[in-house]
N, C-alpha and C positions, 0 to 999 in steps of 0.2 A: 504493500500500500504506500510505503514511503519511497519506494524505488531504490532502496539500499540493501546491502547484504545482511544476512542474519547476524554475522559477527559484529557489524556496526551497531545493530539494534541491541545486541547483548552488552556491548561496551557502554551504551547509553543507560540501559536499565540498571546495570550494576556499577555505574560510575567508575569505570576503569579503562585506561587507555585513551589515546587521542582520537577525537572525532572532529571532522570539519564543521564549521559554523552552519553551513548549508544543510548538511546531513542532520545535525542536531535539531535544527529548526523543523525540518520535514518530519522527523520521528516524533517530536513533541506535538506537532499538529495532529498527527494520527492518534497519538495516545489520548489527546483531549477529545477527539471525535468519538473514539470507541470507549471512552471512560475507563481506561485500562487500570486494573488493580492487580498487583502480583499475587500469585498463589503461594501464600506464606506456608501452608502445610507442605506443599511439594518442595518448596525451597528448604524448609527445615529438615525434611527427610534426608537431604543431601548434606546437611550440616554435621560435621564430625565433632563439634564442640559438645562436651558433656557438662551440663549445669548441675551444680550441687546446692541443694537447699537444706539447711539444718533448722530444726524446730527446737526451741528451748521451752520445755513444757513441764509444769508441776506434775509430780508422780501421782497418777490416779490411784495407786495402791494406798497412798497416804490420805488423799482427798478424792473421793469418788466423783466429785463435781467434774473433774477433768476427763473422765472416761469417755464421754461422747466425743471429745476432741480427737481422741485416737481414731475413732471411727470416721470422723470427718477427714483426717489426714489420709487414712487408708483409701477413702473414696476418691480423693484427688490423685493418689498414687495409681489407682486402677484406671482412672480416666486418662492419665497421661503416660501410661506405661509404654506406649509405642514410640515415645520420643526419648531423646537423650537427656533425661532428667533423673537425678538421684535425690531422693528425699529421705532424710534420716531424722529420727526423733531422739532427743537427749533429755532425760528426766532429771529434775532436781527436787529436793525436799522443800515443799512449799512453806515450811516453818523455819527454814535456815537460809540466811543470806550467804553464808559460807558455801553451802551446797550450790546455790545459784551461781556464785562467782566461779567455783571450781568447774561446774558444767560448762560455763561460758569458755573457760580456758581450753577445755577439751574440743569445743567447737572451733575456736580460733586455730588450733593446731591442724585442723582439717582443711583450712583455707576455702571455705564455701563461697559461692557467688552471692548468696542471700541467706538471711536468717529471719525466721518468724518467731517472735518472742511474746510470751504471756508475762507482761511486766508487773509481777506482784510487788516487787520492791522498787519504789520510785527512785530513791537516791542511787542505788546500785545499777539500775537500768540506765540512768543517764550516764553513768561512768562507762559502762560497757559499750553503749551506742557510740561514744566518742572513738573507742578503739576500732569498732567495725567501720566507722566512717573513714578513719585514717588508712585503713587497709582496702578501701574501695568496696566494702561488702554492703549490699543493700539490706535495709532493715524494715520489716513490716511488724506491726504489733496488733494484738487482738485482745479482746475482753476488757482490758484497762487502757485508757488513753493516756499517753505520755506526750507532753508538748516537747518538740525538738525539731530543729531544722533538718537534722540528719535522718529523721524517720520518714520513710517514703509514704507509708499508708497505715491506716487504722481500720479495723473491722470490729464492730461491737454495738453497744447501745449508748444512748445519751444517758449516762448514769445519774446526772442531776435530774433529768426529766423522770427517770424511773423512780427516784426518791419522791418526787411530787405525785406520781401515780399511786405509790404506796400510801402517801398521806391522804389522798382523795378517797382511797378505798377505806382507810381507817375512819375517815370522817363519815362515810356511809354507814359504818357499823356503830360508831359511837357519836353521841351528841355532846359529850363532855367527859372529862376525866383525866387521870394521870397516865401518860404514855412513856414507856421506856424505849429508847433507841439502843439496841444492843449490838456491839461489835465482838466477834468471837475469833480468838486464836491468831489474830494478826496485829502488828503494831499499827495503831491508827495513824500515828505521826508519819509513817512511811508507806501507808496504804491509801493512795489517792482515790481508789474506787470506793472505799468505804466513806471517805470524807465527802465525796460528791453526792453519794446517796443521802447522807445525813443532811447536807446543805439543802438539797431539794426538798426533803421531808420537812425540815424546819421552815424553809421559805414558804411552803404552801400555807402553813398555819399562820405565819407572820403576815403574808400578803392578804389572806382572806380576813384577817383580824377576827378570828373566831374566838369568842370568849369561852371560858370554862375548861380550856385544855392547858395542861402543864406538861412539859417535855423534859426528860432526864436522859443523859447519855451514860451507858454502863459498858465498861470494857471487861471482857471475860477471857481468861486464857487457861488452857489445859496445864495442869491437872486440877485447877481450882474452880472450874466452871460451876459445879454443883454447889459447893459450900458458899461461894460468893453470891450466886444467884439466890440461894435459899435465904441468906442473910439479907439480901436486898428486898426479897418478898416480905420478910418479917418486919423490916423497917418501913415498907410501903404497902400496908394492907389494903389500900384502896386502888391499887394498880388496876387499870382497865384495859390497857392495850400494850402490845409489844411489837416493835418493828426490828427485824433482824437483818443486818446488811450483808450477810454472807449466806452460803448454802447450808448452814448448820442450824436451821430452825428446829430440826428434829431433836437437837440436844435440849432445847428449852421445852419443847412439847413433851418430851419424856419426863421432865421434872414436874410439869403441870398435870400430867395424866392422873396421878394418884389424888390430886387435890380437888375433890368433887365440888367443894364449896366455892372454888375460884372460877369465875366466868371472865376469862381474859381473851380479848381479840388478838390473834397472832397472825402476822404477815411476814413472809420471808421470801427467799429466792430459790429457784431451781428445782428441777424434777428429779432429784436424787431419790432413790427408792424409799428411804426412811421418811423423807419429807412427804412423799405421796401417800404413804401408809397413814401418817398422822392427818393428812388432808382428808382422807377417806373416813377417818374416825371422827372428824369434826373438831379436832384440837388445833389444826392449822386452818385459818379461814381463806387465805389467798396465798398463792405463790406467783412470783413474777419470773417468767421463763426467759432466760437470756440466750437460748439456742446456741450453746457453745459448740455443738457439732458444726453448724453452719458457719460460725465465725472462723473456726480452724480451716474448714474447706475453702472459704473465700480468701483467707489469708495466704494459703498456698497457691490457689488457682490464679490469683492476680499476679503473683510472682512468675509462675510458669508462663502465663500468656505474655508477660512482659519480655521474657527471654526468647520465647519461640516466635511470637507474632508481633513483637515490637509495640505492644499496646502500652499505653501509659498506665501506671499504677494509680488507682483512685486514691486521693488524699484521705478521704473518709468514706466508709460505707457504714451507715447506721441501720441496724436491724430493728424491726418492730418490737415494741414492749408488750409482750403477750401476758394477759392476766388469766391465771388458771384457778379454777375452783373445783369443787368435788364433781360438778356437773359436766365439765368439759375435759378433765384431766386425761380420761381414757383416749381421747383423740391425739394427745401429744406423747403418750407413753406407749412405745412399741414393745 
């Protein structure tokens, strides 16, 4: 169509070798007319470069919240197994910053092209992201959002908004009373995700100027969860509601179960098996589903599509804030 050889067209399409101005103009005219787009799949089948993606993930044996993420990562591996992509998952203890940093060092030694991080520890994540950036390693995050110029993309929920959603649900259950915001097993100072949820929860009540509610923050940590919570209940006999910012609502529900005289509204996060059991028993009123499987899948797939098909990595992908109660839980639990 352009009246030139295939070799000349090839040099233009792949931007290699010299081409006369006349030939370049003719080829570009034809490309515009036919609205040419390269077949990226075919091009990448010929690509001999192997891309390595490492995932820095909390160990699901320690915290079952992360188990669906393993399934999401496996789903991405299956989808892209025909391509030159290696995806490896490295686990760290979600209760140990030392484990987080040691696992990071293992990943660094493997010189990956990209890393997907669940950034439980804010300060430490900022430190390791600097190292990845210096080495030219792309960083995606999921579940918890960390601000940083070196981070390419985030997949997760708006945690501030999810805190507001929890507050609005609590306000549907209660017209007044004392509410406890409970953080379990993580350092609140270094856990931005818990801070954002609490901010959203408190802001809802502040903004609405709803009289008759009082809010208290309680931090609990293994192995003193039971004794400290029991003491808190004794000191606050009129407690009406509890908002738990992590996936461990079941720990509080199990302590409330024997107390038949206590009618306390309980809202937490995530469809871990123990939470769903207490939801079905009526001890947990609502769970907010964060769809961690989908988060991990998208965190991987956006990196893969960037390497294979030169797609831009979205700066932010926000997933819906799903509200689960006893009536619809079965649709989400497979």
